[in-house]
C-alpha positions as CSV (number, residue, x, y, z in Angstrom):
1,X,-32.3,34.8,125.3
2,X,-31.2,37.5,122.8
3,X,-32.8,37.7,119.4
4,X,-30.1,38.5,116.8
5,X,-32.4,37.7,113.8
6,X,-31.9,41.3,112.7
7,X,-28.1,40.8,112.6
8,X,-27.2,37.6,110.6
9,X,-23.9,39.2,109.6
10,X,-22.8,39.7,113.2
11,X,-19.8,37.2,113.0
12,X,-18.7,38.6,109.7
13,X,-18.5,42.1,111.2
14,X,-16.8,40.8,114.3
15,X,-14.0,39.2,112.1
16,X,-13.2,42.7,110.7
17,X,-11.8,43.7,114.1
18,X,-8.9,41.3,113.6
19,X,-6.0,41.5,111.2
20,X,-6.2,39.2,108.2
21,X,-3.6,36.7,109.6
22,X,-4.1,33.2,111.0
23,X,-5.3,33.2,114.6
24,X,-3.3,31.3,117.2
25,X,-4.5,27.7,117.2
26,X,-4.6,24.9,119.8
27,X,-4.2,21.5,118.1
28,X,-4.5,19.0,119.0
29,X,-25.1,12.8,140.3
30,X,-27.7,10.9,138.3
31,X,-30.6,13.2,137.3
32,X,-33.8,12.6,139.2
33,X,-37.1,12.4,137.4
34,X,-39.6,14.9,138.8
35,X,-42.5,12.8,137.6
36,X,-45.3,13.3,135.2
37,X,-46.8,16.2,137.2
38,X,-43.8,18.5,136.9
39,X,-44.6,21.8,135.1
40,X,-43.2,21.7,131.5
41,X,-40.4,24.2,130.8
42,X,-41.4,27.2,128.6
43,X,-40.5,27.3,124.9
44,X,-39.5,30.7,123.7
45,X,-39.3,32.0,120.1
46,X,-35.9,33.6,119.4
47,X,-35.8,34.6,115.8
48,X,-35.3,31.5,113.7
49,X,-34.8,29.4,116.8
50,X,-37.0,27.8,119.5
51,X,-35.3,27.9,122.8
52,X,-35.8,26.7,126.4
53,X,-33.8,27.0,129.6
54,X,-33.2,24.0,131.9
55,X,-32.4,25.2,135.4
56,X,-30.6,22.0,136.5
57,X,-29.8,18.4,135.4
58,X,-32.8,17.2,137.4
59,X,-35.1,19.4,135.2
60,X,-34.4,17.7,131.9
61,X,-37.5,15.6,132.3
62,X,-39.6,18.8,132.1
63,X,-38.0,19.7,128.7
64,X,-40.4,19.8,125.7
65,X,-40.0,16.6,123.7
66,X,-38.7,18.4,120.7
67,X,-35.5,19.3,122.7
68,X,-34.9,15.9,124.3
69,X,-31.3,14.6,124.3
70,X,-30.6,11.0,123.4
71,X,-31.1,8.5,126.2
72,X,-28.0,8.0,128.4
73,X,-26.3,11.3,127.5
74,X,-27.7,13.3,130.4
75,X,-26.7,10.6,132.9
76,X,-23.0,10.9,131.7
77,X,-22.9,14.6,132.3
78,X,-22.4,14.2,136.1
79,X,-20.1,17.2,136.5
80,X,-22.9,19.5,135.4
81,X,-25.3,18.4,138.2
82,X,-25.8,22.0,139.4
83,X,-25.5,23.8,136.1
84,X,-28.3,25.3,134.0
85,X,-28.7,24.6,130.2
86,X,-29.8,26.8,127.4
87,X,-31.3,24.7,124.6
88,X,-31.7,25.9,121.0
89,X,-33.4,24.3,118.0
90,X,-34.0,25.6,114.5
91,X,-37.6,26.2,113.8
92,X,-39.0,24.2,110.8
93,X,-38.1,25.9,107.5
94,X,-41.1,27.7,106.0
95,X,-42.5,25.9,103.0
96,X,-42.2,27.8,99.7
97,X,-44.2,27.5,96.5
98,X,-42.8,27.4,93.0
99,X,-40.6,25.3,90.7
100,X,-37.3,26.7,91.8
101,X,-35.3,25.7,94.8
102,X,-35.1,28.5,97.4
103,X,-31.8,30.3,97.9
104,X,-29.7,29.0,100.8
105,X,-30.8,30.5,104.1
106,X,-28.4,32.6,106.2
107,X,-29.0,31.6,109.9
108,X,-28.4,34.3,112.5
109,X,-26.4,33.7,115.6
110,X,-27.8,32.1,118.8
111,X,-27.2,34.4,121.8
112,X,-28.1,34.4,125.5
113,X,-26.9,36.0,128.7
114,X,-26.8,34.3,132.1
115,X,-25.7,34.9,135.7
116,X,-22.4,33.2,136.6
117,X,-20.7,32.2,139.8
118,X,-17.3,33.8,139.1
119,X,-17.2,37.3,137.5
120,X,-13.6,36.7,136.4
121,X,-14.3,33.4,134.6
122,X,-15.2,32.8,130.9
123,X,-17.2,29.8,129.7
124,X,-17.4,28.4,126.2
125,X,-19.8,25.5,125.6
126,X,-17.7,23.3,123.3
127,X,-18.6,19.8,124.6
128,X,-19.6,17.7,121.6
129,X,-22.4,15.1,121.5
130,X,-22.5,13.2,118.2
131,X,-24.9,10.4,117.0
132,X,-26.2,9.9,120.6
133,X,-22.6,9.4,121.9
134,X,-20.4,11.5,124.2
135,X,-16.9,10.7,122.8
136,X,-13.7,11.2,124.9
137,X,-12.2,13.2,122.0
138,X,-13.8,15.2,119.2
139,X,-12.9,17.0,116.0
140,X,-12.9,20.7,116.8
141,X,-13.2,23.5,114.3
142,X,-14.1,26.5,116.5
143,X,-13.0,30.1,116.7
144,X,-13.4,31.4,120.2
145,X,-13.7,35.2,120.6
146,X,-13.6,36.9,124.0
147,X,-13.6,40.3,125.7
148,X,-11.9,39.0,128.9
149,X,-12.4,40.5,132.3
150,X,-9.4,42.6,133.7
151,X,-8.1,39.6,135.7
152,X,-7.8,37.3,132.7
153,X,-6.8,39.8,130.0
154,X,-3.0,39.9,130.7
155,X,-2.9,36.1,131.0
156,X,-4.4,35.1,127.6
157,X,-1.9,34.4,124.8
158,X,-4.6,34.8,122.3
159,X,-4.6,36.9,119.1
160,X,-5.8,40.5,119.9
161,X,-8.0,42.6,117.7
162,X,-6.6,45.7,116.0
163,X,-9.9,47.6,116.5
164,X,-12.4,48.2,119.2
165,X,-15.4,46.1,118.4
166,X,-17.7,49.2,118.2
167,X,-15.7,50.3,115.1
168,X,-16.9,47.3,113.1
169,X,-20.0,45.9,114.9
170,X,-23.4,47.6,115.0
171,X,-23.8,47.9,118.7
172,X,-27.5,48.7,118.5
173,X,-28.3,45.5,116.6
174,X,-25.8,43.5,118.7
175,X,-28.1,44.2,121.7
176,X,-25.4,44.2,124.4
177,X,-23.5,41.1,123.2
178,X,-20.3,43.1,122.8
179,X,-18.6,46.0,124.6
180,X,-18.1,48.4,121.7
181,X,-15.4,50.4,123.5
182,X,-13.1,47.5,124.1
183,X,-11.0,45.2,121.9
184,X,-11.2,41.4,121.8
185,X,-9.0,38.3,121.6
186,X,-9.5,35.1,119.6
187,X,-8.2,31.6,119.5
188,X,-8.8,28.8,117.0
189,X,-9.4,25.3,118.4
190,X,-8.8,22.8,115.6
191,X,-8.3,19.1,115.2
192,X,-8.8,16.1,117.5
193,X,-9.0,17.4,121.1
194,X,-10.3,16.3,124.5
195,X,-14.0,16.6,124.4
196,X,-14.8,19.2,127.0
197,X,-16.1,22.7,127.6
198,X,-13.7,25.5,127.8
199,X,-13.6,27.3,131.2
200,X,-11.1,30.1,131.6
201,X,-10.4,31.0,135.2
202,X,-7.4,31.9,137.4
203,X,-5.9,29.2,139.6
204,X,-7.7,28.7,143.0
205,X,-6.7,31.3,145.5
206,X,-5.3,33.8,142.9
207,X,-6.6,37.1,141.7
208,X,-5.4,39.5,139.0
209,X,-3.9,41.8,141.7
210,X,-2.1,38.9,143.5
211,X,-0.4,37.9,140.3
212,X,1.5,41.2,140.0
213,X,4.4,41.9,142.3
214,X,6.3,45.2,142.5
215,X,9.7,45.6,144.2
216,X,12.3,48.3,144.3
217,X,14.5,46.7,141.6
218,X,11.8,44.9,139.4
219,X,8.2,44.2,138.9
220,X,6.9,40.7,138.1
221,X,3.7,39.8,136.2
222,X,3.2,36.2,137.1
223,X,2.0,34.2,134.1
224,X,-0.5,31.4,134.4
225,X,-1.7,31.2,130.8
226,X,-0.9,27.4,130.7
227,X,-3.6,27.0,133.2
228,X,-5.9,28.7,130.7
229,X,-4.9,26.3,127.9
230,X,-8.2,25.2,126.2
231,X,-6.6,22.3,124.3
232,X,-4.8,21.0,127.4
233,X,-1.9,20.2,125.1
234,X,0.3,17.4,126.4
235,X,3.6,19.3,125.9
236,X,2.2,22.0,128.3
237,X,1.4,19.6,131.1
238,X,4.3,20.7,133.4
239,X,3.6,24.3,132.7
240,X,-0.1,23.7,133.4
241,X,0.7,22.1,136.7
242,X,3.1,24.9,137.9
243,X,0.6,27.6,136.8
244,X,-2.0,25.9,139.0
245,X,0.5,26.1,142.0
246,X,1.3,29.8,141.4
247,X,-0.1,30.8,144.8
248,X,2.8,29.0,146.5
249,X,5.4,29.5,143.7
250,X,5.1,33.2,143.4
251,X,6.7,34.1,146.8
252,X,9.6,31.8,146.0
253,X,10.1,33.3,142.6
254,X,10.0,36.8,144.0
255,X,12.6,36.0,146.6
256,X,14.8,34.3,144.1
257,X,14.8,37.3,141.7
258,X,15.5,39.7,144.6
259,X,18.4,37.6,145.8
260,X,19.8,37.5,142.2
261,X,19.3,41.2,141.3
262,X,20.3,43.0,144.6
263,X,24.1,42.4,144.4
264,X,24.1,43.1,140.6
265,X,21.9,46.2,140.6
266,X,24.8,48.7,140.3
267,X,26.7,46.8,137.7
268,X,23.5,46.4,135.6
269,X,22.6,50.0,136.0
270,X,19.1,49.3,137.4
271,X,17.0,52.3,138.3
272,X,13.4,52.8,139.4
273,X,10.8,52.3,136.7
274,X,9.0,55.6,135.8
275,X,6.1,56.1,133.4
276,X,8.1,58.2,131.0
277,X,10.7,55.5,130.4
278,X,10.3,53.8,126.9
279,X,9.1,50.2,126.9
280,X,11.1,47.3,125.3
281,X,10.9,43.5,125.4
282,X,13.3,40.7,124.7
283,X,12.2,38.7,121.6
284,X,14.4,35.7,121.9
285,X,17.9,37.2,122.0
286,X,16.9,40.4,120.4
287,X,15.8,43.7,121.9
288,X,12.5,45.0,120.5
289,X,10.5,48.2,121.1
290,X,6.8,48.1,122.0
291,X,4.9,45.3,123.8
292,X,4.7,42.4,121.4
293,X,6.3,41.1,118.2
294,X,3.1,42.0,116.3
295,X,3.7,45.8,116.7
296,X,7.3,45.9,117.9
297,X,10.5,46.4,115.9
298,X,14.2,45.4,116.5
299,X,16.3,48.1,118.1
300,X,19.8,48.9,119.4
301,X,20.8,48.9,123.1
302,X,22.2,51.8,125.0
303,X,19.2,54.0,125.8
304,X,17.3,54.3,129.1
305,X,14.2,52.1,129.2
306,X,12.2,49.4,130.9
307,X,12.8,45.9,129.4
308,X,10.4,43.0,129.7
309,X,12.3,39.7,130.1
310,X,10.6,36.3,129.9
311,X,12.4,33.9,132.1
312,X,11.2,30.3,132.0
313,X,12.2,26.6,132.3
314,X,10.9,23.2,131.4
315,X,8.7,23.4,134.5
316,X,7.5,27.0,134.3
317,X,6.0,29.0,131.4
318,X,7.7,32.3,130.5
319,X,7.1,35.0,133.2
320,X,7.1,38.7,132.6
321,X,9.9,40.3,134.6
322,X,10.3,44.1,134.1
323,X,13.7,45.8,134.7
324,X,14.4,49.5,134.3
325,X,17.9,50.5,133.1
326,X,19.7,53.8,133.1
327,X,21.2,52.5,129.9
328,X,20.1,49.2,128.4
329,X,23.1,46.8,128.3
330,X,24.6,45.8,125.0
331,X,23.4,42.7,123.2
332,X,26.0,40.2,124.7
333,X,25.3,41.4,128.2
334,X,21.5,41.2,127.6
335,X,21.8,37.7,126.4
336,X,23.9,36.7,129.4
337,X,21.2,38.2,131.6
338,X,18.5,36.3,129.8
339,X,20.3,33.0,130.4
340,X,21.0,33.8,134.1
341,X,17.3,34.7,134.7
342,X,16.3,31.4,133.2
343,X,18.7,29.6,135.5
344,X,17.1,31.4,138.5
345,X,13.7,30.0,137.5
346,X,15.2,26.5,136.9
347,X,16.8,26.5,140.4
348,X,13.7,27.8,142.1
349,X,11.5,25.0,140.6
350,X,14.1,22.2,140.9
């Protein structure tokens, strides 16, 4: 457990790392009693909170009575049978003397660190229990902030911070909760959503390295962000499915792009990508400089450069395909290429 009682304004400082615009939003085994002789779990003071750690579901009977969950709730959390649980409860508010009501109290953040099974996964505890019930859906109003591991960072379509967190957060008072030398990403979960925790991890059998393919005529950053969709939006269901199958889809996509580009390489003016070539990307039907619409600007064709295309279909989310040109084709030719690359994806997944 990490005591942040000295830093009640932590989240306020954290917000300063992000531009003042709206963050992306997503709308939308039975425990066994250990008996009365089991050693009670320790209760630890963490600033304004009392806290305890439950090593597994079967240890809930050892939890101090002040932390007990409503009857029946633990039994329904079967998927967490081998998980541990951090439990927080506000300490009783100190009594004050006098005729006037005390000023509203500013409660500092709860914080803890824990070992995890997968170093490339991120977990957010967002499951709701209300009025002794565990509903199928819940009203969410959460802002998730993450400094993702390298494997997840290129896959999250979240809103990136403008600043490194150390520029706005007091690292000494944050006690290791943030990496001051790195930026962060955030996502708003709002509205009625499936009542579950958020676990961000790559599809089974995939790694960050395996999702990047480099060939003589192109490089391909396979995208599986739909698999990391916290809201599990219904309109993303086909994308979510194909992202989960990327281990088998990626070789087929790679072969399809090779077969399409090889006979057209000379006509398109494709060249090897080198670090000194300027970077561009297609924003719809327009060519932009930079890496994203947040910092990029519209530009004319005709110069050498590496262009990121985003071929997709109804069955596959936009992928990142990078092509290097001796001279970037004019707008009409670029738009034809965009359509043809989309057709390659559609045929591959049909």
